[in-house]
C-alpha positions in Angstrom: 79.6 -27.5 158.6 79.8 -29.2 154.8 78.5 -26.7 152.2 76.3 -28.7 149.8 77.2 -29.3 146.1 74.3 -27.6 144.6 73.6 -24.0 144.5 70.3 -22.5 145.9 68.9 -22.0 142.1 69.9 -25.9 141.5 68.3 -27.1 144.4 65.1 -25.0 143.4 65.2 -26.4 139.8 65.3 -29.9 141.6 62.6 -29.5 143.4 60.4 -27.7 140.2 61.2 -31.0 138.4 59.4 -33.3 141.1 56.6 -30.6 141.4 56.4 -30.7 137.4 55.1 -34.4 138.2 58.4 -36.3 137.5 58.5 -39.2 140.3 60.5 -38.1 143.3 62.5 -41.3 142.9 63.4 -40.6 139.5 64.5 -37.0 140.1 66.8 -38.4 143.0 68.8 -40.7 140.7 69.1 -38.2 137.9 71.0 -35.7 140.4 72.7 -38.5 142.2 71.1 -37.5 146.1 69.1 -39.8 148.5 65.9 -39.5 149.1 66.2 -38.3 152.8 68.1 -35.4 151.2 65.8 -34.6 148.8 63.1 -34.3 151.6 65.6 -32.0 153.5 65.8 -29.4 150.8 62.0 -29.6 150.1 61.8 -29.0 154.0 64.2 -26.2 153.9 63.7 -24.4 150.2 60.1 -25.7 149.3 58.1 -22.8 148.2 60.7 -20.5 147.5 61.9 -18.8 144.6 65.6 -18.1 143.5 65.7 -14.8 144.8 63.9 -15.4 147.9 66.4 -18.2 148.5 69.3 -15.8 148.0 67.8 -13.4 150.4 67.5 -16.1 153.0 71.0 -17.0 152.6 72.3 -13.3 153.0 69.9 -13.1 156.4 71.2 -16.7 157.6 75.1 -15.4 157.4 74.0 -11.7 158.6 72.0 -13.5 161.5 75.6 -15.7 162.3 77.5 -12.9 162.3 75.6 -11.0 164.9 75.5 -13.8 167.0 79.2 -13.8 167.2 79.4 -10.3 167.6 76.8 -10.7 170.9 78.7 -13.8 172.3 82.2 -11.6 172.2 80.8 -8.6 173.5 79.2 -11.0 176.5 82.5 -12.6 176.9 83.8 -9.1 177.1 81.4 -8.7 179.8 81.6 -11.2 182.4 85.4 -10.4 182.4 85.2 -6.9 183.2 82.7 -7.9 185.7 85.2 -10.5 187.1 88.1 -8.0 187.1 85.9 -5.2 188.9 84.7 -7.8 191.8 88.9 -8.3 192.7 90.0 -6.4 195.3 93.4 -4.9 194.5 
């Protein structure tokens, strides 16, 4: 997946500019993002503080690692069951 060119801290700062009263179109133009990107950021990071966003990122990374480990374990389990079911 393509990474954002903005960090979580920068995204939250952009969202806070809009919350402070600046027009959404002006914020988007100033930072060079589309309004769709702005609303996507708002859906994901709206209401979060910087520390909460860092924790969210850490949890997402840990979740991805755990999902990968689970998939590998399930694959190993299927292979072992297949080998055990064959008659030698």
